[in-house]
N, CA, C and O atoms as a MOPAC input file, in Angstrom:
PM7 MOZYME 1SCF
protein

 N    115.05100 1   -41.17800 1   155.73900 1
 C    115.32000 1   -41.47600 1   154.34700 1
 C    114.06500 1   -41.98800 1   153.64100 1
 O    113.77500 1   -41.58800 1   152.51400 1
 N    113.33400 1   -42.86300 1   154.30100 1
 C    112.10200 1   -43.39800 1   153.72200 1
 C    111.09100 1   -42.27500 1   153.52200 1
 O    110.37800 1   -42.24200 1   152.51900 1
 N    111.03300 1   -41.35600 1   154.48300 1
 C    110.10200 1   -40.23300 1   154.38200 1
 C    110.42800 1   -39.36500 1   153.16600 1
 O    109.51900 1   -38.90700 1   152.47300 1
 N    111.70700 1   -39.13800 1   152.90200 1
 C    112.11200 1   -38.34500 1   151.73000 1
 C    111.70000 1   -39.04100 1   150.43800 1
 O    111.22400 1   -38.39700 1   149.50300 1
 N    111.88400 1   -40.35200 1   150.38800 1
 C    111.51400 1   -41.10900 1   149.19300 1
 C    110.00900 1   -41.04300 1   148.96200 1
 O    109.56200 1   -40.90000 1   147.82400 1
 N    109.22900 1   -41.14500 1   150.02600 1
 C    107.77800 1   -41.04600 1   149.91700 1
 C    107.38200 1   -39.65300 1   149.43300 1
 O    106.49200 1   -39.52000 1   148.59200 1
 N    108.02800 1   -38.62400 1   149.95100 1
 C    107.73900 1   -37.25400 1   149.54400 1
 C    108.07100 1   -37.03200 1   148.06900 1
 O    107.28300 1   -36.42500 1   147.34400 1
 N    109.21700 1   -37.51400 1   147.62400 1
 C    109.60500 1   -37.38700 1   146.21200 1
 C    108.59900 1   -38.11600 1   145.32900 1
 O    108.17800 1   -37.58300 1   144.30200 1
 N    108.21400 1   -39.31800 1   145.71300 1
 C    107.23200 1   -40.07800 1   144.94800 1
 C    105.90800 1   -39.32100 1   144.86700 1
 O    105.29500 1   -39.26000 1   143.80100 1
 N    105.46300 1   -38.74600 1   145.98300 1
 C    104.19400 1   -38.00500 1   146.01100 1
 C    104.24300 1   -36.78600 1   145.09600 1
 O    103.27800 1   -36.51100 1   144.38300 1
 N    105.34000 1   -36.06300 1   145.10800 1
 C    105.48000 1   -34.88000 1   144.25100 1
 C    105.44700 1   -35.28200 1   142.78100 1
 O    104.86400 1   -34.57200 1   141.96100 1
 N    106.05400 1   -36.39500 1   142.44200 1
 C    106.07200 1   -36.85100 1   141.05100 1
 C    104.69500 1   -37.27700 1   140.55300 1
 O    104.48200 1   -37.37100 1   139.34500 1
 N    103.76300 1   -37.53600 1   141.45600 1
 C    102.41800 1   -37.94700 1   141.06700 1
 C    101.50400 1   -36.77000 1   140.74300 1
 O    100.40900 1   -36.96900 1   140.21800 1
 N    101.93300 1   -35.55800 1   141.04500 1
 C    101.11500 1   -34.37100 1   140.80700 1
 C    101.06400 1   -34.09400 1   139.31200 1
 O    102.10600 1   -34.03500 1   138.65900 1
 N     99.84200 1   -33.92100 1   138.75300 1
 C     99.76200 1   -33.62400 1   137.32400 1
 C    100.37800 1   -32.26700 1   137.00500 1
 O    100.26500 1   -31.32400 1   137.78800 1
 N    101.02800 1   -32.18100 1   135.85000 1
 C    101.68100 1   -30.92900 1   135.45800 1
 C    101.11400 1   -30.43300 1   134.13200 1
 O    101.86700 1   -30.03700 1   133.24200 1
 N     99.79900 1   -30.45200 1   133.99700 1
 C     99.13700 1   -30.08400 1   132.75200 1
 C     99.50800 1   -28.68800 1   132.28700 1
 O     99.79400 1   -28.50100 1   131.10400 1
 N     99.51500 1   -27.70900 1   133.16500 1
 C     99.76900 1   -26.33600 1   132.76300 1
 C    101.18300 1   -25.88400 1   133.03300 1
 O    101.40700 1   -24.69900 1   133.27900 1
 N    102.14300 1   -26.78500 1   132.99500 1
 C    103.50400 1   -26.49700 1   133.43900 1
 C    104.20400 1   -25.37700 1   132.69500 1
 O    104.91300 1   -24.60100 1   133.33500 1
 N    104.05600 1   -25.24200 1   131.40500 1
 C    104.74300 1   -24.14400 1   130.72600 1
 C    103.84100 1   -23.55300 1   129.64600 1
 O    104.23600 1   -23.43500 1   128.48600 1
 N    102.66500 1   -23.19800 1   130.03400 1
 C    101.69500 1   -22.64000 1   129.10000 1
 C    101.82800 1   -21.13000 1   129.04300 1
 O    102.21300 1   -20.48300 1   130.01700 1
 N    101.50600 1   -20.59300 1   127.89600 1
 C    101.48900 1   -19.14500 1   127.68500 1
 C    100.14000 1   -18.82100 1   127.04400 1
 O    100.04300 1   -18.63200 1   125.83100 1
 N     99.10700 1   -18.76000 1   127.87400 1
 C     97.74200 1   -18.62000 1   127.37400 1
 C     97.47600 1   -17.20900 1   126.85800 1
 O     97.73400 1   -16.22100 1   127.54500 1
 N     96.95800 1   -17.13800 1   125.64000 1
 C     96.55500 1   -15.87600 1   125.01500 1
 C     95.03200 1   -15.86400 1   124.97700 1
 O     94.41200 1   -16.78100 1   124.44000 1
 N     94.43500 1   -14.82500 1   125.54600 1
 C     92.97900 1   -14.70400 1   125.55500 1
 C     92.47000 1   -14.51800 1   124.12900 1
 O     93.02400 1   -13.73000 1   123.36300 1
 N     91.40000 1   -15.25600 1   123.77300 1
 C     90.81600 1   -15.16000 1   122.43400 1
 C     89.46800 1   -14.45500 1   122.47600 1
 O     89.27500 1   -13.44400 1   121.80000 1
 N     88.52800 1   -14.98300 1   123.26800 1
 C     87.18000 1   -14.40900 1   123.30200 1
 C     86.38000 1   -15.00400 1   124.45400 1
 O     86.83400 1   -15.91000 1   125.15400 1
 N     85.18200 1   -14.46900 1   124.62800 1
 C     84.20300 1   -14.98100 1   125.59400 1
 C     82.91500 1   -15.22200 1   124.81700 1
 O     82.52800 1   -14.39200 1   123.99400 1
 N     82.24400 1   -16.35000 1   125.06800 1
 C     80.99800 1   -16.61600 1   124.35000 1
 C     79.79500 1   -16.08300 1   125.12600 1
 O     79.95300 1   -15.49500 1   126.19500 1
 N     78.60200 1   -16.28900 1   124.59100 1
 C     77.38200 1   -15.74900 1   125.20300 1
 C     77.05900 1   -16.40400 1   126.54300 1
 O     76.29400 1   -15.84700 1   127.33000 1
 N     77.63100 1   -17.58100 1   126.81300 1
 C     77.41900 1   -18.27000 1   128.09200 1
 C     78.40400 1   -17.79000 1   129.16300 1
 O     78.28100 1   -18.15300 1   130.33300 1
 N     79.38100 1   -16.97400 1   128.75500 1
 C     80.39000 1   -16.48900 1   129.69300 1
 C     81.64400 1   -17.33900 1   129.74900 1
 O     82.54800 1   -17.05400 1   130.53500 1
 N     81.71600 1   -18.39000 1   128.92000 1
 C     82.92400 1   -19.21600 1   128.86200 1
 C     84.03200 1   -18.43400 1   128.15900 1
 O     83.78000 1   -17.72200 1   127.18700 1
 N     85.26600 1   -18.57500 1   128.66200 1
 C     86.42000 1   -17.87900 1   128.08700 1
 C     87.27400 1   -18.86800 1   127.29900 1
 O     87.41800 1   -20.02900 1   127.68200 1
 N     87.83500 1   -18.38800 1   126.19500 1
 C     88.64000 1   -19.22900 1   125.31200 1
 C     90.03800 1   -18.64200 1   125.15500 1
 O     90.20700 1   -17.42700 1   125.04300 1
 N     91.04000 1   -19.52700 1   125.14800 1
 C     92.44700 1   -19.14200 1   125.06200 1
 C     93.16600 1   -20.08600 1   124.09900 1
 O     92.68400 1   -21.18500 1   123.82400 1
 N     94.31500 1   -19.65600 1   123.59000 1
 C     95.23700 1   -20.54600 1   122.87700 1
 C     96.58600 1   -20.46000 1   123.58900 1
 O     96.94100 1   -19.42500 1   124.15200 1
 N     97.32300 1   -21.55800 1   123.55400 1
 C     98.60900 1   -21.64500 1   124.25100 1
 C     99.74700 1   -21.33000 1   123.28800 1
 O    100.12300 1   -22.16600 1   122.46700 1
 N    100.28400 1   -20.14100 1   123.39100 1
 C    101.36900 1   -19.67700 1   122.51600 1
 C    102.59500 1   -20.58700 1   122.63400 1
 O    103.30300 1   -20.80200 1   121.65100 1
 N    102.84600 1   -21.11700 1   123.82500 1
 C    104.01300 1   -21.98000 1   124.04400 1
 C    103.87300 1   -23.33900 1   123.35600 1
 O    104.86400 1   -24.05000 1   123.18600 1
 N    102.65900 1   -23.70500 1   122.96000 1
 C    102.44300 1   -25.01400 1   122.33700 1
 C    102.53600 1   -24.97600 1   120.81600 1
 O    102.49500 1   -26.02900 1   120.18000 1
 N    102.66100 1   -23.79600 1   120.21600 1
 C    102.65600 1   -23.67900 1   118.75300 1
 C    103.80400 1   -24.47100 1   118.12600 1
 O    104.96700 1   -24.30000 1   118.49200 1
 N    103.46000 1   -25.33000 1   117.18900 1
 C    104.44400 1   -26.05600 1   116.38600 1
 C    104.01000 1   -25.92600 1   114.93900 1
 O    102.86800 1   -26.24000 1   114.60200 1
 N    104.90100 1   -25.47000 1   114.08400 1
 C    104.55800 1   -25.24400 1   112.68600 1
 C    105.14500 1   -26.33900 1   111.80900 1
 O    106.30900 1   -26.71100 1   111.95200 1
 N    104.32100 1   -26.85200 1   110.89700 1
 C    104.73900 1   -27.83600 1   109.90700 1
 C    104.25700 1   -27.31400 1   108.55800 1
 O    103.10900 1   -27.54300 1   108.17700 1
 N    105.12600 1   -26.61800 1   107.84000 1
 C    104.79400 1   -25.90800 1   106.60200 1
 C    103.69300 1   -24.89600 1   106.89900 1
 O    103.92600 1   -23.93700 1   107.63400 1
 N    102.50200 1   -25.08800 1   106.34500 1
 C    101.42300 1   -24.12700 1   106.56400 1
 C    100.44500 1   -24.58000 1   107.64800 1
 O     99.44700 1   -23.90200 1   107.89200 1
 N    100.70900 1   -25.70100 1   108.29700 1
 C     99.84300 1   -26.18400 1   109.37200 1
 C    100.47700 1   -25.86200 1   110.71800 1
 O    101.69800 1   -25.88400 1   110.87100 1
 N     99.62300 1   -25.56300 1   111.68500 1
 C    100.07900 1   -25.21300 1   113.02900 1
 C     99.36400 1   -26.11100 1   114.03000 1
 O     98.14000 1   -26.23500 1   113.99800 1
 N    100.12300 1   -26.72900 1   114.90500 1
 C     99.56300 1   -27.52900 1   115.98800 1
 C     99.59300 1   -26.66300 1   117.24200 1
 O    100.58700 1   -25.99100 1   117.52000 1
 N     98.48900 1   -26.68500 1   118.00100 1
 C     98.40900 1   -25.84000 1   119.19200 1
 C     97.40500 1   -26.41400 1   120.18200 1
 O     96.59600 1   -27.27900 1   119.84700 1
 N     97.48000 1   -25.90600 1   121.41900 1
 C     96.49900 1   -26.25700 1   122.45000 1
 C     95.54000 1   -25.09400 1   122.62900 1
 O     95.94200 1   -23.93100 1   122.62800 1
 N     94.27000 1   -25.42800 1   122.78300 1
 C     93.25000 1   -24.43000 1   123.06100 1
 C     92.57900 1   -24.75500 1   124.38300 1
 O     92.40800 1   -25.92400 1   124.72700 1
 N     92.20200 1   -23.73000 1   125.11700 1
 C     91.62000 1   -23.91500 1   126.44600 1
 C     90.26600 1   -23.22900 1   126.52600 1
 O     90.06200 1   -22.15900 1   125.95300 1
 N     89.34900 1   -23.85600 1   127.24000 1
 C     88.03800 1   -23.26500 1   127.52000 1
 C     87.83200 1   -23.26700 1   129.02600 1
 O     87.85200 1   -24.32200 1   129.66100 1
 N     87.63400 1   -22.08100 1   129.59600 1
 C     87.26300 1   -21.94100 1   131.00600 1
 C     85.74800 1   -21.85000 1   131.06200 1
 O     85.16100 1   -20.95300 1   130.45600 1
 N     85.10800 1   -22.76100 1   131.77700 1
 C     83.64900 1   -22.74500 1   131.88000 1
 C     83.21800 1   -21.74100 1   132.94200 1
 O     83.82800 1   -21.65700 1   134.00800 1
 N     82.16400 1   -20.97700 1   132.64700 1
 C     81.66400 1   -19.99000 1   133.61000 1
 C     81.02800 1   -20.68300 1   134.81500 1
 O     81.01000 1   -20.12900 1   135.91400 1
 N     80.51200 1   -21.88400 1   134.61000 1
 C     80.02300 1   -22.73700 1   135.69200 1
 C     80.45600 1   -24.16000 1   135.33800 1
 O     80.75800 1   -24.43700 1   134.17700 1
 N     80.49200 1   -25.06400 1   136.31600 1
 C     80.99100 1   -26.41000 1   136.01900 1
 C     80.28600 1   -27.03200 1   134.80900 1
 O     79.06200 1   -26.97600 1   134.68500 1
 N     81.07500 1   -27.61500 1   133.93900 1
 C     80.56800 1   -28.25000 1   132.73000 1
 C     79.64400 1   -29.40200 1   133.13200 1
 O     79.93100 1   -30.11300 1   134.09500 1
 N     78.54600 1   -29.59300 1   132.41000 1
 C     77.48700 1   -30.50900 1   132.83700 1
 C     77.85200 1   -31.99900 1   132.78200 1
 O     77.46500 1   -32.74600 1   133.68000 1
 N     78.57200 1   -32.44400 1   131.77300 1
 C     78.83100 1   -33.88700 1   131.63300 1
 C     79.78600 1   -34.42700 1   132.68700 1
 O     79.56600 1   -35.51300 1   133.22300 1
 N     80.85500 1   -33.67300 1   132.99500 1
 C     81.89000 1   -34.18800 1   133.90000 1
 C     82.12900 1   -33.30200 1   135.12300 1
 O     82.89100 1   -33.67700 1   136.01400 1
 N     81.49100 1   -32.13700 1   135.17400 1
 C     81.69100 1   -31.22100 1   136.28900 1
 C     83.01800 1   -30.49300 1   136.24700 1
 O     83.48100 1   -29.98200 1   137.26600 1
 N     83.63300 1   -30.44100 1   135.07800 1
 C     84.95000 1   -29.80700 1   134.96000 1
 C     84.82600 1   -28.28800 1   134.89700 1
 O     83.78800 1   -27.74500 1   134.51700 1
 N     85.90800 1   -27.62200 1   135.27800 1
 C     85.95700 1   -26.15700 1   135.24400 1
 C     86.70800 1   -25.63400 1   134.02100 1
 O     86.63900 1   -24.44600 1   133.70500 1
 N     87.43000 1   -26.53000 1   133.33300 1
 C     88.10700 1   -26.13400 1   132.09200 1
 C     88.33400 1   -27.37800 1   131.24300 1
 O     88.26800 1   -28.50800 1   131.72900 1
 N     88.60000 1   -27.14100 1   129.97200 1
 C     88.96100 1   -28.23000 1   129.06700 1
 C     90.07100 1   -27.73500 1   128.15000 1
 O     90.14700 1   -26.55200 1   127.81900 1
 N     90.93000 1   -28.66900 1   127.74900 1
 C     92.05400 1   -28.34400 1   126.87500 1
 C     92.01800 1   -29.29600 1   125.68800 1
 O     91.91500 1   -30.51200 1   125.85200 1
 N     92.10400 1   -28.72900 1   124.50000 1
 C     92.12100 1   -29.53200 1   123.28600 1
 C     93.42600 1   -29.36000 1   122.54400 1
 O     94.05500 1   -28.30300 1   122.60300 1
 N     93.82900 1   -30.41000 1   121.84200 1
 C     94.99300 1   -30.33200 1   120.95400 1
 C     94.44700 1   -30.20700 1   119.53900 1
 O     93.73300 1   -31.08600 1   119.05600 1
 N     94.79100 1   -29.10800 1   118.88200 1
 C     94.23500 1   -28.77100 1   117.57900 1
 C     95.30800 1   -28.70200 1   116.50700 1
 O     96.50200 1   -28.61000 1   116.79300 1
 N     94.84700 1   -28.75000 1   115.26100 1
 C     95.68300 1   -28.50500 1   114.09200 1
 C     94.96700 1   -27.44600 1   113.26200 1
 O     93.78200 1   -27.58600 1   112.96100 1
 N     95.68000 1   -26.39500 1   112.89400 1
 C     95.10200 1   -25.31100 1   112.10200 1
 C     95.77700 1   -25.25400 1   110.73900 1
 O     96.98900 1   -25.43700 1   110.62300 1
 N     94.97700 1   -25.00000 1   109.71600 1
 C     95.48400 1   -24.80600 1   108.36100 1
 C     95.23200 1   -23.34800 1   108.00000 1
 O     94.11700 1   -22.97400 1   107.63700 1
 N     96.27000 1   -22.53100 1   108.10000 1
 C     96.10700 1   -21.09000 1   107.87700 1
 C     95.83200 1   -20.74800 1   106.41700 1
 O     95.25200 1   -19.69900 1   106.13600 1
 N     96.23000 1   -21.60400 1   105.48200 1
 C     95.95500 1   -21.34100 1   104.06700 1
 C     94.50200 1   -21.63700 1   103.71600 1
 O     93.83900 1   -20.82800 1   103.06800 1
 N     94.00800 1   -22.79600 1   104.14400 1
 C     92.64200 1   -23.20500 1   103.80600 1
 C     91.60900 1   -22.69900 1   104.81000 1
 O     90.40900 1   -22.73200 1   104.53700 1
 N     92.07100 1   -22.23100 1   105.97400 1
 C     91.15100 1   -21.70900 1   106.98100 1
 C     90.41400 1   -22.76900 1   107.76600 1
 O     89.28900 1   -22.53600 1   108.20800 1
 N     91.02400 1   -23.93600 1   107.95300 1
 C     90.36800 1   -25.02300 1   108.66800 1
 C     91.04200 1   -25.36800 1   109.98100 1
 O     92.19500 1   -25.01600 1   110.23000 1
 N     90.27900 1   -26.07200 1   110.82000 1
 C     90.77200 1   -26.55900 1   112.11400 1
 C     90.30500 1   -27.99900 1   112.27100 1
 O     89.22500 1   -28.36700 1   111.80900 1
 N     91.13300 1   -28.81100 1   112.93100 1
 C     90.66300 1   -30.13100 1   113.34300 1
 C     91.21400 1   -30.44000 1   114.72900 1
 O     92.30000 1   -30.00300 1   115.10800 1
 N     90.42000 1   -31.21100 1   115.46700 1
 C     90.71300 1   -31.54300 1   116.85700 1
 C     91.32300 1   -32.93600 1   116.93200 1
 O     90.84300 1   -33.86100 1   116.27800 1
 N     92.39300 1   -33.09200 1   117.73700 1
 C     93.06700 1   -34.38300 1   117.88500 1
 C     92.84100 1   -35.02600 1   119.25600 1
 O     92.77800 1   -36.25100 1   119.35200 1
 N     92.71800 1   -34.22800 1   120.31000 1
 C     92.63600 1   -34.74400 1   121.68700 1
 C     91.85000 1   -33.74800 1   122.52300 1
 O     91.89600 1   -32.54500 1   122.26500 1
 N     91.12500 1   -34.24400 1   123.52700 1
 C     90.35600 1   -33.34900 1   124.38200 1
 C     90.41900 1   -33.84200 1   125.82100 1
 O     90.17500 1   -35.02000 1   126.08500 1
 N     90.74900 1   -32.93700 1   126.76400 1
 C     90.83800 1   -33.26700 1   128.18900 1
 C     89.92600 1   -32.35100 1   128.99600 1
 O     89.88200 1   -31.14400 1   128.75700 1
 N     89.20000 1   -32.92400 1   129.95100 1
 C     88.39900 1   -32.15500 1   130.90400 1
 C     89.15800 1   -32.11600 1   132.22500 1
 O     89.63500 1   -33.14600 1   132.70100 1
 N     89.27100 1   -30.91500 1   132.82400 1
 C     90.07800 1   -30.75000 1   134.03600 1
 C     89.25900 1   -30.19800 1   135.20100 1
 O     88.25000 1   -29.51900 1   135.00900 1
 N     89.71900 1   -30.50800 1   136.41300 1
 C     88.98500 1   -30.12500 1   137.62000 1
 C     89.17500 1   -28.66300 1   138.00500 1
 O     88.37900 1   -28.13200 1   138.78000 1
 N     90.20900 1   -27.99300 1   137.48500 1
 C     90.47200 1   -26.59800 1   137.83200 1
 C     90.35700 1   -25.67500 1   136.64100 1
 O     90.22300 1   -26.11700 1   135.49900 1
 N     90.41100 1   -24.39000 1   136.92200 1
 C     90.41300 1   -23.37300 1   135.86500 1
 C     91.77000 1   -23.35300 1   135.16600 1
 O     92.75900 1   -23.84200 1   135.71100 1
 N     91.81600 1   -22.79300 1   133.97300 1
 C     93.04500 1   -22.57500 1   133.19300 1
 C     93.85600 1   -23.85300 1   132.96800 1
 O     95.08700 1   -23.81900 1   132.96600 1
 N     93.16200 1   -24.98000 1   132.77700 1
 C     93.84300 1   -26.23200 1   132.47100 1
 C     94.58700 1   -26.83800 1   133.63100 1
 O     95.45100 1   -27.69300 1   133.43500 1
 N     94.27000 1   -26.41200 1   134.83700 1
 C     94.95600 1   -26.93400 1   136.01900 1
 C     94.06800 1   -27.92500 1   136.74600 1
 O     92.88400 1   -28.06100 1   136.43500 1
 N     94.64100 1   -28.60900 1   137.70600 1
 C     93.90800 1   -29.60400 1   138.46700 1
 C     94.06600 1   -30.98100 1   137.85000 1
 O     94.92900 1   -31.20300 1   137.00100 1
 N     93.22900 1   -31.89000 1   138.28500 1
 C     93.30500 1   -33.26700 1   137.80900 1
 C     92.51900 1   -33.43500 1   136.51700 1
 O     91.52600 1   -32.74500 1   136.28500 1
 N     92.97500 1   -34.35600 1   135.68300 1
 C     92.23400 1   -34.70100 1   134.47100 1
 C     91.05100 1   -35.56400 1   134.89200 1
 O     91.22600 1   -36.63700 1   135.46900 1
 N     89.84500 1   -35.08400 1   134.59600 1
 C     88.62100 1   -35.81700 1   134.93600 1
 C     88.31800 1   -36.85400 1   133.86100 1
 O     87.94900 1   -37.99100 1   134.15700 1
 N     88.47900 1   -36.44200 1   132.61500 1
 C     88.24800 1   -37.33500 1   131.48900 1
 C     89.12000 1   -36.87900 1   130.32800 1
 O     89.37100 1   -35.68600 1   130.16000 1
 N     89.57200 1   -37.82100 1   129.54200 1
 C     90.44300 1   -37.51600 1   128.41300 1
 C     90.11900 1   -38.48500 1   127.29100 1
 O     89.94900 1   -39.68200 1   127.52700 1
 N     90.03500 1   -37.97700 1   126.08400 1
 C     89.80000 1   -38.88700 1   124.97400 1
 C     90.40000 1   -38.35600 1   123.67700 1
 O     90.38000 1   -37.15400 1   123.41400 1
 N     90.93900 1   -39.27900 1   122.86700 1
 C     91.43000 1   -38.88400 1   121.54700 1
 C     90.23700 1   -38.74300 1   120.60700 1
 O     89.20300 1   -39.38400 1   120.79700 1
 N     90.39000 1   -37.91100 1   119.61100 1
 C     89.33800 1   -37.72800 1   118.61600 1
 C     89.66900 1   -38.64500 1   117.43900 1
 O     90.70400 1   -38.48600 1   116.79200 1
 N     88.79400 1   -39.59200 1   117.17200 1
 C     89.05400 1   -40.54800 1   116.09200 1
 C     88.60100 1   -40.01100 1   114.73600 1
 O     89.19400 1   -40.34800 1   113.71100 1
 N     87.56500 1   -39.18700 1   114.72000 1
 C     87.08200 1   -38.58500 1   113.47600 1
 C     87.77500 1   -37.24200 1   113.31200 1
 O     87.33900 1   -36.24000 1   113.88000 1
 N     88.84000 1   -37.21900 1   112.54800 1
 C     89.66400 1   -36.01200 1   112.44200 1
 C     89.38500 1   -35.23200 1   111.16000 1
 O     90.30800 1   -34.87200 1   110.42900 1
 N     88.13300 1   -34.97900 1   110.89900 1
 C     87.78700 1   -34.19900 1   109.71400 1
 C     88.05200 1   -32.72200 1   109.95600 1
 O     87.90500 1   -32.21900 1   111.06900 1
 N     88.45000 1   -32.03300 1   108.87900 1
 C     88.64200 1   -30.59000 1   108.94600 1
 C     87.29000 1   -29.91000 1   108.97800 1
 O     86.35300 1   -30.35300 1   108.31300 1
 N     87.18000 1   -28.83400 1   109.74700 1
 C     85.98500 1   -28.00000 1   109.65600 1
 C     86.42400 1   -26.55700 1   109.48400 1
 O     87.44700 1   -26.12800 1   110.01900 1
 N     85.63500 1   -25.82800 1   108.73500 1
 C     85.92300 1   -24.41500 1   108.47800 1
 C     84.94000 1   -23.58300 1   109.28500 1
 O     83.77000 1   -23.47500 1   108.91700 1
 N     85.40500 1   -22.99200 1   110.38600 1
 C     84.49900 1   -22.22500 1   111.24600 1
 C     83.96800 1   -20.97400 1   110.54100 1
 O     84.68600 1   -20.30500 1   109.79800 1
 N     82.69700 1   -20.68000 1   110.79400 1
 C     82.08200 1   -19.46200 1   110.24400 1
 C     82.70300 1   -18.23300 1   110.87900 1
 O     83.10600 1   -18.26100 1   112.04200 1
 N     82.77800 1   -17.16000 1   110.11400 1
 C     83.34300 1   -15.89400 1   110.58700 1
 C     82.60800 1   -15.41800 1   111.83600 1
 O     81.37800 1   -15.45300 1   111.88500 1
 N     83.34700 1   -14.97900 1   112.83300 1
 C     82.76900 1   -14.45500 1   114.06800 1
 C     82.56300 1   -15.48600 1   115.15900 1
 O     82.22700 1   -15.12500 1   116.28700 1
 N     82.75800 1   -16.77500 1   114.85000 1
 C     82.59600 1   -17.81900 1   115.86100 1
 C     83.88600 1   -17.96100 1   116.67200 1
 O     84.92800 1   -17.42000 1   116.30300 1
 N     83.79600 1   -18.69000 1   117.77000 1
 C     84.97700 1   -18.94100 1   118.60300 1
 C     86.07400 1   -19.59700 1   117.76700 1
 O     87.24000 1   -19.21200 1   117.86000 1
 N     85.70900 1   -20.58300 1   116.95600 1
 C     86.69200 1   -21.27700 1   116.12700 1
 C     87.41100 1   -20.35400 1   115.16000 1
 O     88.62400 1   -20.46300 1   114.98000 1
 N     86.66800 1   -19.44000 1   114.53100 1
 C     87.31300 1   -18.51500 1   113.58500 1
 C     88.22800 1   -17.53900 1   114.31500 1
 O     89.27400 1   -17.15400 1   113.79200 1
 N     87.83500 1   -17.14000 1   115.52000 1
 C     88.68100 1   -16.23100 1   116.30500 1
 C     89.95900 1   -16.93500 1   116.76100 1
 O     91.03400 1   -16.33400 1   116.76100 1
 N     89.84200 1   -18.21400 1   117.15100 1
 C     91.03800 1   -18.98800 1   117.51500 1
 C     91.97300 1   -19.10400 1   116.31500 1
 O     93.18100 1   -18.90400 1   116.44100 1
 N     91.41600 1   -19.42600 1   115.16000 1
 C     92.20800 1   -19.56000 1   113.94000 1
 C     92.91500 1   -18.25100 1   113.60100 1
 O     94.09100 1   -18.25100 1   113.23900 1
 N     92.19400 1   -17.13700 1   113.72100 1
 C     92.79100 1   -15.82500 1   113.44800 1
 C     93.97200 1   -15.54300 1   114.37500 1
 O     95.02600 1   -15.09500 1   113.92400 1
 N     93.79300 1   -15.80600 1   115.67100 1
 C     94.86100 1   -15.53600 1   116.64700 1
 C     96.07200 1   -16.42300 1   116.37300 1
 O     97.20400 1   -15.94100 1   116.35800 1
 N     95.84000 1   -17.71700 1   116.15700 1
 C     96.94500 1   -18.65300 1   115.92600 1
 C     97.71500 1   -18.27600 1   114.66200 1
 O     98.94400 1   -18.22100 1   114.68100 1
 N     97.00900 1   -18.01800 1   113.57500 1
 C     97.68600 1   -17.69400 1   112.30900 1
 C     98.40400 1   -16.35200 1   112.39700 1
 O     99.48400 1   -16.19400 1   111.82800 1
 N     97.82400 1   -15.38500 1   113.10000 1
 C     98.47900 1   -14.08900 1   113.28700 1
 C     99.74400 1   -14.25300 1   114.12600 1
 O    100.79700 1   -13.72000 1   113.77500 1
 N     99.64100 1   -14.99200 1   115.23500 1
 C    100.79200 1   -15.18700 1   116.12000 1
 C    101.91400 1   -15.93400 1   115.41800 1
 O    103.08100 1   -15.57300 1   115.56900 1
 N    101.58400 1   -16.96800 1   114.65400 1
 C    102.63100 1   -17.72600 1   113.97000 1
 C    103.24700 1   -16.86000 1   112.87900 1
 O    104.43100 1   -17.00100 1   112.57300 1
 N    102.46300 1   -15.97000 1   112.29200 1
 C    102.99800 1   -15.02100 1   111.31600 1
 C    104.03200 1   -14.11900 1   111.94600 1
 O    105.04000 1   -13.78600 1   111.32300 1
 N    103.78000 1   -13.71600 1   113.20000 1
 C    104.74900 1   -12.89100 1   113.92900 1
 C    106.01500 1   -13.68500 1   114.22300 1
 O    107.11700 1   -13.13600 1   114.21300 1
 N    105.85400 1   -14.98100 1   114.48400 1
 C    106.99000 1   -15.83400 1   114.81400 1
 C    107.84900 1   -16.07500 1   113.57600 1
 O    109.07700 1   -16.07100 1   113.66000 1
 N    107.20400 1   -16.28700 1   112.42800 1
 C    107.92500 1   -16.65300 1   111.20700 1
 C    108.79100 1   -15.53100 1   110.66300 1
 O    109.77900 1   -15.80000 1   109.98000 1
 N    108.45300 1   -14.29400 1   110.94500 1
 C    109.17900 1   -13.15400 1   110.37200 1
 C    110.50900 1   -12.93100 1   111.03500 1
 O    111.23700 1   -12.01000 1   110.66400 1

């Protein structure tokens, strides 16, 4: 009985970061990093969309040695802006593994990504996908 309780406790300690994600591929940058948005995370509030974005590093990220990072974003499809709310660095690819570092973003200013950048491509995918959902 004690062994079962220990096993249940151990299983509950496993991080479940990617538990119900539906990652949509967005683009690859010149460094070989891949970018995705999580379709399952989309939440719409009038014309704003909250979503998670993921970056798979082609080699371990230099500051923390992470293989991926996941951000919580807000997109404004009317004004064409994005702002970041939270950022997590993870030990595995595709947002899996242990959280190495996590921090909230205190400066939540909107930025308008230039056409052709990763940010503009993420915005295009999110706004297009939510448009499909709204119809």
